[in-house]
Each structure stands twice: as C-alpha cells, then as structure tokens.
py3Dmol code that shows the C-alpha trace and the ligand (Angstrom):
import py3Dmol

protein = """\
ATOM      1  CA  MET A   1      25.062  -7.904 -32.741  1.00  0.00           C
ATOM      2  CA  GLU A   2      23.257  -4.576 -32.659  1.00  0.00           C
ATOM      3  CA  TRP A   3      21.624  -3.472 -29.444  1.00  0.00           C
ATOM      4  CA  LYS A   4      19.008  -0.833 -28.777  1.00  0.00           C
ATOM      5  CA  ASP A   5      19.513   2.498 -30.594  1.00  0.00           C
ATOM      6  CA  GLY A   6      22.610   1.156 -32.313  1.00  0.00           C
ATOM      7  CA  ALA A   7      24.480   0.469 -29.065  1.00  0.00           C
ATOM      8  CA  ARG A   8      27.544  -1.683 -29.423  1.00  0.00           C
ATOM      9  CA  CYS A   9      27.113  -3.606 -26.205  1.00  0.00           C
ATOM     10  CA  VAL A  10      24.748  -3.858 -23.286  1.00  0.00           C
ATOM     11  CA  VAL A  11      25.606  -3.650 -19.596  1.00  0.00           C
ATOM     12  CA  CYS A  12      23.314  -5.097 -16.959  1.00  0.00           C
ATOM     13  CA  LEU A  13      23.988  -4.531 -13.269  1.00  0.00           C
ATOM     14  CA  THR A  14      22.163  -6.930 -10.985  1.00  0.00           C
ATOM     15  CA  PHE A  15      22.039  -7.434  -7.231  1.00  0.00           C
ATOM     16  CA  ASP A  16      20.774 -10.444  -5.332  1.00  0.00           C
ATOM     17  CA  TYR A  17      19.224  -8.901  -2.239  1.00  0.00           C
ATOM     18  CA  ASP A  18      19.319 -11.994  -0.022  1.00  0.00           C
ATOM     19  CA  VAL A  19      19.808 -10.244   3.354  1.00  0.00           C
ATOM     20  CA  ASP A  20      20.059 -13.133   5.874  1.00  0.00           C
ATOM     21  CA  THR A  21      18.043 -15.764   3.966  1.00  0.00           C
ATOM     22  CA  SER A  22      21.053 -17.252   2.174  1.00  0.00           C
ATOM     23  CA  TRP A  23      22.984 -17.498   5.464  1.00  0.00           C
ATOM     24  CA  ARG A  24      20.080 -19.287   7.153  1.00  0.00           C
ATOM     25  CA  ASN A  25      20.085 -21.817   4.304  1.00  0.00           C
ATOM     26  CA  ILE A  26      23.838 -22.265   4.655  1.00  0.00           C
ATOM     27  CA  LEU A  27      23.444 -22.950   8.392  1.00  0.00           C
ATOM     28  CA  ARG A  28      20.708 -25.516   7.716  1.00  0.00           C
ATOM     29  CA  ARG A  29      22.793 -27.200   5.055  1.00  0.00           C
ATOM     30  CA  HIS A  30      25.460 -27.712   7.712  1.00  0.00           C
ATOM     31  CA  ASN A  31      22.829 -29.187  10.046  1.00  0.00           C
ATOM     32  CA  ILE A  32      22.919 -26.183  12.355  1.00  0.00           C
ATOM     33  CA  GLU A  33      19.337 -25.683  13.474  1.00  0.00           C
ATOM     34  CA  ARG A  34      19.842 -22.538  15.520  1.00  0.00           C
ATOM     35  CA  ASP A  35      20.158 -19.089  13.942  1.00  0.00           C
ATOM     36  CA  ASN A  36      23.652 -17.967  14.777  1.00  0.00           C
ATOM     37  CA  PRO A  37      23.143 -14.207  15.202  1.00  0.00           C
ATOM     38  CA  VAL A  38      26.567 -13.199  13.959  1.00  0.00           C
ATOM     39  CA  VAL A  39      26.269 -15.267  10.791  1.00  0.00           C
ATOM     40  CA  LEU A  40      22.860 -13.732  10.067  1.00  0.00           C
ATOM     41  CA  SER A  41      24.209 -10.265  10.839  1.00  0.00           C
ATOM     42  CA  ILE A  42      26.457 -10.447   7.772  1.00  0.00           C
ATOM     43  CA  GLY A  43      23.277 -10.434   5.690  1.00  0.00           C
ATOM     44  CA  GLU A  44      21.617  -7.771   7.847  1.00  0.00           C
ATOM     45  CA  TYR A  45      24.403  -5.444   6.843  1.00  0.00           C
ATOM     46  CA  ALA A  46      22.567  -5.123   3.529  1.00  0.00           C
ATOM     47  CA  PRO A  47      19.421  -3.256   4.622  1.00  0.00           C
ATOM     48  CA  ARG A  48      21.208  -1.382   7.425  1.00  0.00           C
ATOM     49  CA  ALA A  49      24.142   0.090   5.534  1.00  0.00           C
ATOM     50  CA  ALA A  50      24.936  -1.431   2.153  1.00  0.00           C
ATOM     51  CA  LEU A  51      21.704  -1.008   0.222  1.00  0.00           C
ATOM     52  CA  PRO A  52      21.362   2.745   0.887  1.00  0.00           C
ATOM     53  CA  ARG A  53      24.939   3.220  -0.334  1.00  0.00           C
ATOM     54  CA  ILE A  54      24.331   1.155  -3.484  1.00  0.00           C
ATOM     55  CA  LEU A  55      21.122   3.072  -4.231  1.00  0.00           C
ATOM     56  CA  ARG A  56      22.955   6.390  -3.814  1.00  0.00           C
ATOM     57  CA  LEU A  57      25.696   5.193  -6.141  1.00  0.00           C
ATOM     58  CA  LEU A  58      23.265   4.063  -8.849  1.00  0.00           C
ATOM     59  CA  LYS A  59      21.361   7.328  -8.568  1.00  0.00           C
ATOM     60  CA  SER A  60      24.506   9.415  -8.855  1.00  0.00           C
ATOM     61  CA  HIS A  61      25.359   7.617 -12.109  1.00  0.00           C
ATOM     62  CA  ASP A  62      21.743   7.586 -13.317  1.00  0.00           C
ATOM     63  CA  VAL A  63      21.786   3.828 -13.857  1.00  0.00           C
ATOM     64  CA  LYS A  64      18.874   1.431 -13.359  1.00  0.00           C
ATOM     65  CA  ALA A  65      19.684  -2.057 -12.107  1.00  0.00           C
ATOM     66  CA  GLY A  66      17.870  -5.318 -11.464  1.00  0.00           C
ATOM     67  CA  PHE A  67      17.418  -6.583  -7.906  1.00  0.00           C
ATOM     68  CA  PHE A  68      16.460 -10.211  -7.291  1.00  0.00           C
ATOM     69  CA  VAL A  69      14.646 -10.365  -3.968  1.00  0.00           C
ATOM     70  CA  PRO A  70      13.445 -13.405  -1.983  1.00  0.00           C
ATOM     71  CA  GLY A  71       9.791 -12.966  -1.002  1.00  0.00           C
ATOM     72  CA  GLU A  72      10.687 -13.373   2.662  1.00  0.00           C
ATOM     73  CA  VAL A  73      12.977 -10.352   2.402  1.00  0.00           C
ATOM     74  CA  ALA A  74      10.123  -8.345   0.875  1.00  0.00           C
ATOM     75  CA  ASP A  75       7.903  -9.366   3.813  1.00  0.00           C
ATOM     76  CA  ARG A  76      10.484  -8.709   6.554  1.00  0.00           C
ATOM     77  CA  PHE A  77      12.468  -5.778   5.146  1.00  0.00           C
ATOM     78  CA  THR A  78       9.573  -4.194   3.308  1.00  0.00           C
ATOM     79  CA  ASP A  79      10.681  -0.575   3.488  1.00  0.00           C
ATOM     80  CA  SER A  80      14.062  -1.333   1.954  1.00  0.00           C
ATOM     81  CA  VAL A  81      12.462  -3.236  -0.939  1.00  0.00           C
ATOM     82  CA  LYS A  82      10.079  -0.309  -1.454  1.00  0.00           C
ATOM     83  CA  ASP A  83      13.124   1.971  -1.616  1.00  0.00           C
ATOM     84  CA  ILE A  84      14.531  -0.154  -4.462  1.00  0.00           C
ATOM     85  CA  HIS A  85      11.218  -0.054  -6.310  1.00  0.00           C
ATOM     86  CA  ILE A  86      10.661   3.679  -5.785  1.00  0.00           C
ATOM     87  CA  ALA A  87      14.145   4.374  -7.141  1.00  0.00           C
ATOM     88  CA  GLY A  88      12.999   2.810 -10.425  1.00  0.00           C
ATOM     89  CA  HIS A  89      15.007  -0.397 -10.353  1.00  0.00           C
ATOM     90  CA  GLU A  90      13.563  -3.682 -11.490  1.00  0.00           C
ATOM     91  CA  ILE A  91      12.606  -6.210  -8.818  1.00  0.00           C
ATOM     92  CA  GLY A  92      12.862  -9.846  -9.840  1.00  0.00           C
ATOM     93  CA  HIS A  93      11.904 -13.139  -8.247  1.00  0.00           C
ATOM     94  CA  HIS A  94      14.466 -14.945  -6.102  1.00  0.00           C
ATOM     95  CA  GLY A  95      12.374 -17.609  -4.377  1.00  0.00           C
ATOM     96  CA  TYR A  96      10.646 -17.098  -1.050  1.00  0.00           C
ATOM     97  CA  THR A  97      13.026 -18.415   1.619  1.00  0.00           C
ATOM     98  CA  HIS A  98      16.019 -18.618  -0.781  1.00  0.00           C
ATOM     99  CA  LYS A  99      15.711 -22.394  -0.821  1.00  0.00           C
ATOM    100  CA  ASN A 100      17.785 -24.054  -3.519  1.00  0.00           C
ATOM    101  CA  PRO A 101      15.338 -25.373  -6.206  1.00  0.00           C
ATOM    102  CA  ALA A 102      17.607 -28.332  -6.935  1.00  0.00           C
ATOM    103  CA  ARG A 103      17.269 -29.428  -3.296  1.00  0.00           C
ATOM    104  CA  SER A 104      13.509 -28.884  -3.209  1.00  0.00           C
ATOM    105  CA  THR A 105      10.630 -31.238  -3.904  1.00  0.00           C
ATOM    106  CA  LEU A 106       8.290 -30.246  -6.723  1.00  0.00           C
ATOM    107  CA  LYS A 107       5.738 -29.148  -4.121  1.00  0.00           C
ATOM    108  CA  GLU A 108       8.280 -27.008  -2.273  1.00  0.00           C
ATOM    109  CA  GLU A 109       9.488 -25.420  -5.486  1.00  0.00           C
ATOM    110  CA  LYS A 110       5.920 -24.533  -6.497  1.00  0.00           C
ATOM    111  CA  GLU A 111       5.292 -23.033  -3.062  1.00  0.00           C
ATOM    112  CA  GLU A 112       8.461 -20.948  -3.168  1.00  0.00           C
ATOM    113  CA  LEU A 113       7.471 -19.551  -6.566  1.00  0.00           C
ATOM    114  CA  ALA A 114       3.889 -18.783  -5.584  1.00  0.00           C
ATOM    115  CA  ARG A 115       4.763 -17.179  -2.231  1.00  0.00           C
ATOM    116  CA  GLY A 116       7.668 -15.231  -3.738  1.00  0.00           C
ATOM    117  CA  SER A 117       5.489 -13.754  -6.508  1.00  0.00           C
ATOM    118  CA  GLU A 118       2.784 -12.853  -4.033  1.00  0.00           C
ATOM    119  CA  ALA A 119       5.171 -11.078  -1.643  1.00  0.00           C
ATOM    120  CA  LEU A 120       6.788  -9.022  -4.417  1.00  0.00           C
ATOM    121  CA  GLU A 121       3.446  -8.172  -5.991  1.00  0.00           C
ATOM    122  CA  LYS A 122       2.413  -6.499  -2.725  1.00  0.00           C
ATOM    123  CA  ILE A 123       5.266  -4.038  -3.211  1.00  0.00           C
ATOM    124  CA  ILE A 124       5.567  -3.570  -6.958  1.00  0.00           C
ATOM    125  CA  GLY A 125       1.890  -3.953  -7.831  1.00  0.00           C
ATOM    126  CA  TYR A 126       2.340  -6.746 -10.395  1.00  0.00           C
ATOM    127  CA  LYS A 127       3.881 -10.182 -10.563  1.00  0.00           C
ATOM    128  CA  PRO A 128       7.628 -10.134 -11.229  1.00  0.00           C
ATOM    129  CA  VAL A 129       8.607 -11.078 -14.788  1.00  0.00           C
ATOM    130  CA  GLY A 130      12.164 -12.241 -14.127  1.00  0.00           C
ATOM    131  CA  TYR A 131      13.734 -14.947 -12.012  1.00  0.00           C
ATOM    132  CA  ARG A 132      17.155 -15.794 -10.715  1.00  0.00           C
ATOM    133  CA  ALA A 133      17.380 -19.077  -8.854  1.00  0.00           C
ATOM    134  CA  PRO A 134      18.480 -18.949  -5.209  1.00  0.00           C
ATOM    135  CA  ALA A 135      21.931 -20.550  -4.794  1.00  0.00           C
ATOM    136  CA  ALA A 136      22.365 -20.405  -8.601  1.00  0.00           C
ATOM    137  CA  ASP A 137      20.812 -23.808  -9.059  1.00  0.00           C
ATOM    138  CA  LEU A 138      17.846 -25.065 -11.104  1.00  0.00           C
ATOM    139  CA  SER A 139      15.819 -28.242 -10.827  1.00  0.00           C
ATOM    140  CA  PRO A 140      14.635 -30.202 -13.887  1.00  0.00           C
ATOM    141  CA  ASN A 141      11.175 -28.672 -13.261  1.00  0.00           C
ATOM    142  CA  THR A 142      12.182 -25.031 -12.895  1.00  0.00           C
ATOM    143  CA  TYR A 143      11.679 -23.745 -16.450  1.00  0.00           C
ATOM    144  CA  SER A 144       8.264 -25.284 -16.745  1.00  0.00           C
ATOM    145  CA  LEU A 145       7.234 -23.831 -13.365  1.00  0.00           C
ATOM    146  CA  LEU A 146       8.541 -20.402 -14.364  1.00  0.00           C
ATOM    147  CA  VAL A 147       6.406 -20.445 -17.495  1.00  0.00           C
ATOM    148  CA  ASP A 148       3.380 -21.482 -15.406  1.00  0.00           C
ATOM    149  CA  HIS A 149       3.995 -18.472 -13.161  1.00  0.00           C
ATOM    150  CA  GLY A 150       4.141 -16.088 -16.103  1.00  0.00           C
ATOM    151  CA  LEU A 151       7.853 -15.355 -15.861  1.00  0.00           C
ATOM    152  CA  VAL A 152       9.434 -14.018 -19.039  1.00  0.00           C
ATOM    153  CA  TYR A 153      13.097 -14.636 -18.295  1.00  0.00           C
ATOM    154  CA  ASP A 154      15.500 -16.548 -16.088  1.00  0.00           C
ATOM    155  CA  SER A 155      19.031 -15.435 -15.234  1.00  0.00           C
ATOM    156  CA  THR A 156      20.871 -18.397 -13.733  1.00  0.00           C
ATOM    157  CA  MET A 157      22.547 -20.486 -16.446  1.00  0.00           C
ATOM    158  CA  MET A 158      26.213 -20.128 -17.342  1.00  0.00           C
ATOM    159  CA  ASN A 159      26.402 -21.397 -20.898  1.00  0.00           C
ATOM    160  CA  ASP A 160      26.554 -18.454 -23.308  1.00  0.00           C
ATOM    161  CA  ASP A 161      27.916 -14.982 -24.066  1.00  0.00           C
ATOM    162  CA  LEU A 162      24.494 -13.734 -25.091  1.00  0.00           C
ATOM    163  CA  PRO A 163      20.881 -14.199 -24.058  1.00  0.00           C
ATOM    164  CA  TYR A 164      18.987 -17.018 -25.731  1.00  0.00           C
ATOM    165  CA  ILE A 165      15.442 -18.281 -25.993  1.00  0.00           C
ATOM    166  CA  ILE A 166      14.218 -21.597 -24.676  1.00  0.00           C
ATOM    167  CA  ASP A 167      11.056 -23.256 -25.852  1.00  0.00           C
ATOM    168  CA  VAL A 168       9.193 -24.642 -22.835  1.00  0.00           C
ATOM    169  CA  GLU A 169       6.092 -26.607 -23.767  1.00  0.00           C
ATOM    170  CA  GLY A 170       5.316 -24.239 -26.627  1.00  0.00           C
ATOM    171  CA  LYS A 171       6.035 -21.073 -24.633  1.00  0.00           C
ATOM    172  CA  LYS A 172       9.154 -18.955 -24.782  1.00  0.00           C
ATOM    173  CA  ILE A 173      11.401 -17.967 -21.946  1.00  0.00           C
ATOM    174  CA  VAL A 174      14.578 -15.901 -22.308  1.00  0.00           C
ATOM    175  CA  GLU A 175      17.709 -17.019 -20.497  1.00  0.00           C
ATOM    176  CA  LEU A 176      20.088 -14.212 -19.476  1.00  0.00           C
ATOM    177  CA  PRO A 177      23.282 -16.094 -18.647  1.00  0.00           C
ATOM    178  CA  ILE A 178      25.608 -15.187 -15.801  1.00  0.00           C
ATOM    179  CA  ARG A 179      29.117 -16.383 -14.958  1.00  0.00           C
ATOM    180  CA  TRP A 180      31.102 -16.823 -11.746  1.00  0.00           C
ATOM    181  CA  MET A 181      33.843 -14.561 -13.028  1.00  0.00           C
ATOM    182  CA  LEU A 182      31.351 -11.681 -12.999  1.00  0.00           C
ATOM    183  CA  ASP A 183      30.033 -12.423  -9.483  1.00  0.00           C
ATOM    184  CA  ASP A 184      31.245 -10.520  -6.422  1.00  0.00           C
ATOM    185  CA  TRP A 185      30.752 -13.462  -4.045  1.00  0.00           C
ATOM    186  CA  VAL A 186      33.576 -15.409  -5.655  1.00  0.00           C
ATOM    187  CA  TYR A 187      36.136 -12.743  -4.784  1.00  0.00           C
ATOM    188  CA  PHE A 188      34.825 -11.220  -1.585  1.00  0.00           C
ATOM    189  CA  GLY A 189      32.479 -13.760   0.024  1.00  0.00           C
ATOM    190  CA  PHE A 190      33.903 -14.649   3.407  1.00  0.00           C
ATOM    191  CA  ASN A 191      32.865 -16.054   6.738  1.00  0.00           C
ATOM    192  CA  MET A 192      34.648 -17.839   9.581  1.00  0.00           C
ATOM    193  CA  PHE A 193      31.727 -20.148  10.232  1.00  0.00           C
ATOM    194  CA  PRO A 194      30.205 -22.623   9.402  1.00  0.00           C
ATOM    195  CA  SER A 195      32.070 -23.652   6.314  1.00  0.00           C
ATOM    196  CA  LEU A 196      35.525 -23.363   4.871  1.00  0.00           C
ATOM    197  CA  ALA A 197      33.732 -23.070   1.550  1.00  0.00           C
ATOM    198  CA  TYR A 198      33.226 -19.359   2.337  1.00  0.00           C
ATOM    199  CA  GLN A 199      36.871 -18.695   3.014  1.00  0.00           C
ATOM    200  CA  SER A 200      38.088 -18.132  -0.494  1.00  0.00           C
ATOM    201  CA  GLY A 201      39.958 -15.088   0.754  1.00  0.00           C
ATOM    202  CA  ILE A 202      39.126 -11.409   0.651  1.00  0.00           C
ATOM    203  CA  SER A 203      40.369 -10.133  -2.656  1.00  0.00           C
ATOM    204  CA  SER A 204      41.726  -6.687  -3.307  1.00  0.00           C
ATOM    205  CA  GLN A 205      39.081  -4.641  -5.101  1.00  0.00           C
ATOM    206  CA  GLU A 206      41.816  -3.521  -7.509  1.00  0.00           C
ATOM    207  CA  ARG A 207      42.256  -7.104  -8.674  1.00  0.00           C
ATOM    208  CA  VAL A 208      38.522  -7.458  -9.190  1.00  0.00           C
ATOM    209  CA  PHE A 209      38.385  -4.117 -11.025  1.00  0.00           C
ATOM    210  CA  GLU A 210      41.137  -5.438 -13.293  1.00  0.00           C
ATOM    211  CA  ILE A 211      39.224  -8.662 -14.048  1.00  0.00           C
ATOM    212  CA  TRP A 212      35.849  -6.978 -14.544  1.00  0.00           C
ATOM    213  CA  SER A 213      37.117  -4.031 -16.574  1.00  0.00           C
ATOM    214  CA  ALA A 214      39.182  -6.295 -18.858  1.00  0.00           C
ATOM    215  CA  GLU A 215      36.106  -8.443 -19.421  1.00  0.00           C
ATOM    216  CA  PHE A 216      34.015  -5.356 -20.139  1.00  0.00           C
ATOM    217  CA  GLU A 217      36.556  -4.088 -22.692  1.00  0.00           C
ATOM    218  CA  ALA A 218      36.540  -7.469 -24.460  1.00  0.00           C
ATOM    219  CA  VAL A 219      32.740  -7.706 -24.371  1.00  0.00           C
ATOM    220  CA  TYR A 220      32.551  -4.173 -25.775  1.00  0.00           C
ATOM    221  CA  GLU A 221      34.932  -5.066 -28.602  1.00  0.00           C
ATOM    222  CA  GLU A 222      32.896  -8.120 -29.513  1.00  0.00           C
ATOM    223  CA  GLY A 223      29.584  -6.307 -29.105  1.00  0.00           C
ATOM    224  CA  LEU A 224      28.176  -8.721 -26.546  1.00  0.00           C
ATOM    225  CA  TYR A 225      26.433  -8.475 -23.203  1.00  0.00           C
ATOM    226  CA  PHE A 226      27.945  -7.794 -19.780  1.00  0.00           C
ATOM    227  CA  MET A 227      25.900  -9.198 -16.919  1.00  0.00           C
ATOM    228  CA  LEU A 228      27.281  -8.444 -13.475  1.00  0.00           C
ATOM    229  CA  THR A 229      25.904 -10.318 -10.458  1.00  0.00           C
ATOM    230  CA  MET A 230      26.425  -8.634  -7.102  1.00  0.00           C
ATOM    231  CA  HIS A 231      25.065  -8.731  -3.553  1.00  0.00           C
ATOM    232  CA  PRO A 232      24.527  -5.521  -1.554  1.00  0.00           C
ATOM    233  CA  GLN A 233      25.988  -7.181   1.583  1.00  0.00           C
ATOM    234  CA  ILE A 234      29.220  -7.854  -0.347  1.00  0.00           C
ATOM    235  CA  MET A 235      29.494  -4.960  -2.796  1.00  0.00           C
ATOM    236  CA  GLY A 236      27.982  -2.293  -0.558  1.00  0.00           C
ATOM    237  CA  VAL A 237      31.006  -1.817   1.694  1.00  0.00           C
ATOM    238  CA  PRO A 238      32.602   1.597   1.116  1.00  0.00           C
ATOM    239  CA  SER A 239      35.716   0.651  -0.864  1.00  0.00           C
ATOM    240  CA  ARG A 240      33.966  -1.883  -3.080  1.00  0.00           C
ATOM    241  CA  SER A 241      31.089   0.395  -3.979  1.00  0.00           C
ATOM    242  CA  LYS A 242      33.667   3.019  -4.886  1.00  0.00           C
ATOM    243  CA  MET A 243      35.265   0.463  -7.181  1.00  0.00           C
ATOM    244  CA  LEU A 244      31.870  -0.214  -8.759  1.00  0.00           C
ATOM    245  CA  GLY A 245      31.539   3.524  -9.326  1.00  0.00           C
ATOM    246  CA  ARG A 246      34.847   3.538 -11.197  1.00  0.00           C
ATOM    247  CA  LEU A 247      33.701   0.608 -13.315  1.00  0.00           C
ATOM    248  CA  ILE A 248      30.467   2.425 -14.211  1.00  0.00           C
ATOM    249  CA  GLU A 249      32.501   5.526 -15.133  1.00  0.00           C
ATOM    250  CA  LEU A 250      34.698   3.436 -17.423  1.00  0.00           C
ATOM    251  CA  MET A 251      31.629   1.965 -19.117  1.00  0.00           C
ATOM    252  CA  LYS A 252      30.011   5.376 -19.437  1.00  0.00           C
ATOM    253  CA  SER A 253      33.153   6.796 -21.008  1.00  0.00           C
ATOM    254  CA  LYS A 254      32.107   4.918 -24.152  1.00  0.00           C
ATOM    255  CA  GLU A 255      29.088   6.462 -25.765  1.00  0.00           C
ATOM    256  CA  ASP A 256      27.579   3.391 -27.346  1.00  0.00           C
ATOM    257  CA  VAL A 257      26.934   1.298 -24.268  1.00  0.00           C
ATOM    258  CA  TRP A 258      23.340   0.519 -23.404  1.00  0.00           C
ATOM    259  CA  PHE A 259      22.707   0.252 -19.638  1.00  0.00           C
ATOM    260  CA  ALA A 260      19.615  -1.898 -19.319  1.00  0.00           C
ATOM    261  CA  THR A 261      17.661  -3.778 -16.695  1.00  0.00           C
ATOM    262  CA  PRO A 262      17.370  -7.536 -17.189  1.00  0.00           C
ATOM    263  CA  ARG A 263      13.723  -7.134 -18.150  1.00  0.00           C
ATOM    264  CA  GLU A 264      14.597  -4.620 -20.875  1.00  0.00           C
ATOM    265  CA  ILE A 265      17.179  -7.020 -22.296  1.00  0.00           C
ATOM    266  CA  ALA A 266      14.790  -9.970 -22.210  1.00  0.00           C
ATOM    267  CA  GLU A 267      12.066  -7.944 -23.956  1.00  0.00           C
ATOM    268  CA  TYR A 268      14.514  -6.632 -26.538  1.00  0.00           C
ATOM    269  CA  TRP A 269      15.726 -10.144 -27.206  1.00  0.00           C
ATOM    270  CA  LEU A 270      12.198 -11.538 -27.601  1.00  0.00           C
ATOM    271  CA  GLU A 271      11.319  -8.749 -29.992  1.00  0.00           C
ATOM    272  CA  HIS A 272      14.431  -8.997 -32.156  1.00  0.00           C
ATOM    273  CA  ARG A 273      15.416 -12.620 -31.871  1.00  0.00           C
ATOM    274  CA  GLY A 274      12.173 -14.255 -30.865  1.00  0.00           C
TER     275      GLY A 274
END
"""
ligand_1 = """\
1
ZN
Zn 20.686 -15.244 -3.579
"""
view = py3Dmol.view(width=600, height=400)
view.addModel(protein, "pdb")
view.setStyle({"model": 0}, {"cartoon": {"style": "trace"}})
view.addModel(ligand_1, "xyz")
view.setStyle({"model": 1}, {"stick": {}})
view.zoomTo()
view.show()
C-alpha cells in the first residue's frame, strides 16, 4: 500500500467532542430523567479545560486532526467549536443530540442528521463531509441516509485494517474503520454513576502508550492505516495529553508517515481505489 507522496503509513488522530451529550444519553438509557449535574460535569470538562490543552498540543506538533461534533454541542458550545475550526482541524458530523442511530426511528435518525449538518454548517460554512455515529452504532438505514445528506465517508465500523468503499444505491461512500483497542474510552472511561459499565478501571497511561505504540509500529511495518479515536474529556487531562504528545513524537520520528485528517484519507482512497 502506498500512501500520499510515497508515505509508508498514514496516521489519523480523531476526537469525538461529545461534551455532556453522551452522558445525558447514558442517564436516559438508565431511565434517569433528571440531569445529574456531576455526571454532566465530566463532559463539561472538555470545553473548560481539556479542549484548549488538546488544541495546544496539536499546534505544537503541527498536526491536523478530525473532530466529530454533535450539532447540539456546536449550538451550545459554539466558541469552542469555532476554535477547533479556526485551528484548521476537520469538523465531522456526530449526530445532533448524540442519540444512538440503532435506537432511533427512521424519522429520528433523519432529524438528527439534518439538524447536525445545519448546526455545523453555521460554524464551518459548508455541510460536513464525514460522519462518525454517536455511541459507535449504525442502523440498517444509516448508510443510505448518509449518502442522501451528501456525506463522503463514515468512520464507525470495525471490520478492516484499511479504508474501503461501499456502494450505496449506486453512490460511493468510504468507510474509515476504527477499533476499540485504539479508543481512549476503553482504558480511561470511568464514572461512579449510573452504570457499572463505565467502571472498567482507570488504566495507567504507560500501559496505553505501550499498546498504542506497539500497534503503530506494526501498522507502520505493514504499511497500513492508524486511526486513533479519542475524546477531549478523557484524553485532555494533563498526564494523558502528555502521553499523546510522546506518541506523536514517536510517529514523527519516522519520516515516511503521513498525518492526515479523515477527509484527506477518504478523498485519497476514492481517488486511488475508487
Ligand atoms: Zn460520541
């Protein structure tokens, strides 16, 4: 596999900028109708402290990332989403209220897509071209709805080492696969309430560095694609963002690594493999 300008592998850093929307959905899924302020505050850490640190880190390494942003976050935390856009990072679609598409009716899913696109367009000036499903879940209708909304790629599936192209009713959409192993939530996601499901334990960042750097080295050897999925509220704490900085340094120590946004990868793939 040859990547852009003869690069041996491609690295894509992505952040799901959920703020409190994912926590509100978790509360509702546990039939808790009130907004527990402490639970929501875990997400609010993102615009208050974590995002500025992540943006500083990316700037200091001169790396552009992809941020998947629910439309509601763009409407409520507008300045922070503008900061992401002004810094030159890609902003992708992540639903409106972060409602899981697989738990939505067709009507709800359409609404989430339309409202999400509209909210992001107000900030970036055009409709987003990429999508990552909230809660990493797709419905049987999602691909067809994405094509209807003019989206060029999705980044939710977990079934390949490389991007691939799906034919949806005669139109093409690129899938940029992710995997749990390269997701910060798995190792660091934690809350006391409301579910034991978020008590997987708080991992040492050294252990995660070991797993991610070993995977990067193997991906580099095989000339594949390294797609990292992170969340500012998780990865933006001081010690973890330092760890991310070390990982970027390791990747940059090799000259033939292409750092790309998800959109750049999808467009490259369409051009060369489409
Ligand atoms: Zn999310």
